C-alpha positions in Angstrom: 82.1 101.4 118.7 83.6 104.5 117.8 84.7 106.0 114.7 86.0 109.6 115.5 83.0 110.8 113.7 80.2 108.9 114.9 79.2 106.3 117.3 77.8 102.6 115.9 76.6 99.0 117.4 78.3 96.3 115.4 76.3 93.1 116.5 74.8 90.2 115.3 72.1 90.8 112.2 68.2 89.8 113.4 65.6 88.7 110.8 64.0 92.4 111.5 68.1 93.5 109.6 67.0 91.1 106.6 65.4 94.7 104.3 68.2 96.9 105.6 70.6 94.5 104.6 69.3 93.6 101.3 68.8 97.5 100.7 72.2 98.0 101.3 73.5 95.2 98.7 71.4 96.5 96.0 72.0 100.3 96.6 76.0 99.0 95.4 77.2 99.9 92.3 77.3 96.0 91.3 74.4 95.0 93.3 72.2 97.4 92.1 72.1 94.6 89.3 71.8 91.3 90.8 70.0 92.5 94.1 66.2 93.1 94.9 64.5 94.1 97.8 60.8 93.4 96.1 61.2 89.4 97.4 62.5 89.2 100.3 61.5 85.1 99.8 65.4 84.1 98.9 66.9 85.9 101.5 65.0 84.6 103.9 65.7 81.2 103.4 69.7 82.4 103.1 68.9 84.3 106.1 67.5 81.0 108.2 70.5 78.7 107.1 73.1 81.4 108.0 71.2 81.6 111.5 71.5 77.9 111.8 74.8 77.5 110.8 77.7 78.3 113.6 80.5 78.5 111.3 79.0 81.8 109.7 78.3 85.3 111.3 76.4 88.2 109.5 77.0 91.1 111.0 75.3 94.7 110.8 76.7 98.4 112.1 74.3 100.6 113.3 73.5 104.0 114.4 72.9 104.8 117.5 68.8 105.3 116.5 68.9 101.8 115.1 69.3 102.5 111.4 71.4 99.6 110.0 74.2 101.4 107.9 76.8 98.3 107.1 76.7 95.1 106.8 79.7 91.8 106.4 79.7 88.2 106.3 81.8 86.4 108.4 82.4 82.3 107.1 84.8 79.7 109.4 86.3 77.6 106.8 87.5 74.2 108.4 90.3 72.8 105.9 93.2 70.4 105.7 95.7 72.9 103.4 97.8 74.9 105.7 98.3 72.3 108.5 94.6 72.0 109.3 94.2 76.0 109.5 91.0 77.7 110.2 90.1 80.1 107.8 87.9 83.1 108.0 86.1 84.5 104.8 84.6 87.6 104.8 82.1 88.6 102.0 79.0 91.2 101.3 80.7 94.3 103.0 78.7 97.3 102.0 78.5 100.7 104.2 76.3 102.8 103.2 77.3 106.1 101.0 76.6 108.4 103.6 78.8 106.7 105.9 81.6 106.0 103.9 85.2 107.2 104.5 84.3 107.6 108.0 86.4 105.0 110.0 83.7 102.8 110.0 84.8 100.0 107.7 88.2 99.9 109.3 86.3 99.1 112.7 84.5 96.4 111.3 87.5 95.0 110.0 89.5 95.4 113.0 87.0 93.4 115.1 86.5 90.6 112.4 90.1 90.2 112.6 90.2 89.9 115.8 87.4 88.2 116.2 89.4 85.4 113.2 92.0 86.0 115.6 89.7 84.5 118.8 88.6 81.8 117.1 91.9 80.7 116.2 92.0 81.3 112.4 95.2 81.1 110.8 94.0 83.6 108.0 91.3 85.7 106.6 91.1 86.2 103.1 87.7 87.8 100.9 87.5 87.9 97.6 86.4 91.0 95.4 85.2 92.4 92.2 87.6 93.4 89.9 85.5 96.7 89.0 85.6 97.8 92.9 89.0 99.9 93.1 88.2 101.9 96.1 87.8 98.5 97.9 90.8 97.2 96.4 92.6 100.2 98.0 91.0 100.1 101.1 92.2 96.6 101.5 95.8 97.5 100.9 95.5 99.6 103.7 94.3 97.3 105.6 97.4 94.9 104.9 95.8 92.4 102.4 97.7 91.1 99.5 96.2 90.6 96.3 98.1 87.1 96.5 95.4 84.8 94.6 93.3 85.0 91.1 89.7 83.7 91.6 87.8 82.2 89.3 83.5 81.5 89.8 81.4 79.5 87.4 77.6 80.6 87.5 74.8 77.6 88.2 
């Protein structure tokens, strides 16, 4: 895929991508307090579960030389609400700081939305931390609406 300022390959993540993905998560302003690439064992277990579940799609965007510079996870959730609608949940979106503001995030979201339509989803949803004001503006520009309030209970 081309963004006008670069060419990237958007593809399903492999086990070899795990270190770079965790690096992207840890480089984030919030992720730096909760992620670490020092021990990939818990991430490996999670990756194996994601790979085994057909409702999960973990993606990376890589440069032509193979450097992983972005990631996102799509989860397809069947439900009874909205007349049995299938929804797509987008999570863990990260773009390396050197590749931000180049259109990569938009291209990734365009692909994710198209894939969600292809799979028959009635809506695409995401959650975002209140502190991520830049991300909020980005999601607004993409047409997402801040329609709900989310809650979490840490276990």
